[in-house]
C-alpha positions in Angstrom: 38.7 12.9 36.2 35.2 13.4 37.5 32.4 11.4 35.9 28.7 12.3 36.2 26.3 9.4 35.5 22.6 9.6 34.7 20.7 6.4 35.4 19.2 4.4 32.6 16.3 2.4 31.5 17.4 -0.8 33.3 18.8 0.7 36.5 18.1 3.6 38.9 20.2 5.8 41.2 19.9 4.6 44.8 19.8 8.2 46.2 17.5 11.1 45.3 17.4 12.3 41.7 18.7 10.5 38.7 22.4 11.2 38.7 25.6 10.8 40.7 29.2 11.8 40.4 32.5 10.0 41.2 36.1 10.7 40.7 38.8 8.3 39.4 41.7 7.9 37.0 40.6 7.3 33.4 42.2 3.8 33.6 40.9 2.9 37.1 38.1 0.5 36.1 37.9 -1.0 39.6 36.9 2.4 41.1 34.4 2.9 38.3 32.9 -0.6 38.8 32.6 0.1 42.5 30.9 3.5 42.0 28.3 1.9 39.6 27.7 -1.0 41.9 27.2 1.2 45.0 25.0 3.8 43.3 22.8 1.9 40.9 20.1 -0.7 41.5 18.4 -2.7 38.9 14.7 -1.9 38.1 11.8 -4.3 37.8 13.4 -7.3 39.5 15.8 -7.8 36.6 19.1 -9.7 37.1 22.2 -8.0 38.3 24.0 -5.3 36.3 25.9 -7.2 33.6 29.4 -6.3 34.7 30.8 -9.7 33.6 30.1 -8.9 29.9 31.1 -5.3 30.0 33.9 -4.1 27.8 36.3 -2.4 30.2 39.6 -1.4 28.7 39.3 2.0 30.4 36.6 3.9 32.3 35.2 5.5 29.0 34.8 2.1 27.4 33.1 0.7 30.5 30.6 3.6 30.7 29.9 3.5 27.0 29.2 -0.2 27.3 26.9 0.3 30.3 25.1 2.9 28.2 24.7 0.4 25.3 23.3 -2.1 27.8 20.8 0.4 29.1 22.0 0.6 32.7 23.0 4.3 32.4 21.4 6.8 30.1 24.2 9.4 29.8 27.6 10.2 31.3 30.0 13.1 31.2 33.6 13.4 31.9 35.2 16.5 33.4 38.9 17.2 34.3 39.5 18.0 37.9 
């Protein structure tokens, strides 16, 4: 799957613009964690992105939880 992430209220994309894309298996939360950690930085000197308390049964659950916490605004999933 290909996932497109739009940065949120609490974090911003490190590159230009406000979105990034990564590919991974829908159950590969390690790759998803890595993509988020490498591409997002926390705004306004807040603490780190709260990966420790994120629900992460699968990539969809992880992204939904990151959205609830305000680190991402939106995300889309597309089959490759």
